[in-house]
N, C-alpha and C positions, 0 to 999 in steps of 0.2 A: 504493500500500500504506500509506503514511504517513497519507494523508487518511482512509482506511478505519479505521485504528487510532485516530486522533484523534477521529473522529466516532462511534466505537463507544460512547463514554461519553456517552450521550444526555442525561442530566440536566446534566452539566457543560458540554457544548457548547451546549445550549439556554440555560442561564443566561448563558454568555458572549455568545451571539448576542443575547439579550434586552437585555443591558447595552449592547452596541454599537448595536443598533437604537435604544434610548432616547437615546443620545448623538447619533446622526444626526438623529433626529426633533427633538430639542431645538435642534440647530443650524439645521435647516430652518425651524423656527418663528421663530427669531431672524433669519431671512433671511441666514444666513451663506453666502457664495459658495463658501468652501472649508472643508472639514472634514478635519482630519488625525487619524488614529487610529494609535496605536502598539501593536503586539502583540508581546509578548516571551515568550521561554521560555529555559530553560537552553540555552546555546550557540547559540540562534537558528537552528537548522537543521531542525527538524521541526515542532513544533506551530505555531509562529508562521507559518511558511511555508505550511503547509496551510490555516490559517485565513485568512490574507491572500489566498491564491489563490481560495478558495471565495467569499469576500466580493467580490473583484474580479469574478468571473464573475456572481455574483448581481446586483450593482448595475449592472454594464454591461448585463445583460439587461433591467433596468428603465429603461434609457435614460440612465444617468448617466455622466459622464466620470470614469473612475477610473484613477488611476496607483498602481502598487505599486512600492515601492523596498525591496529586500531588503538591508538595511544590511550584513550580515555575509556576503554571498554570496561575496565574494572571499577570505574567511579560510579 
């Protein structure tokens, strides 16, 4: 339900994905072995989690090794 709500704002989520994609492509062009992306939101329980999980699934499906750490999960 949270993912559906987060991604119902098409222009906002597309802009965010475009920015993250650009950062990843830039790192790949520079031959970086590891890319760390931090996604935050108020309280760290909804938007950031939804976005991180969708990105994890997307990039794993493309054959990348992806690790997600939800920093505030235990709070």
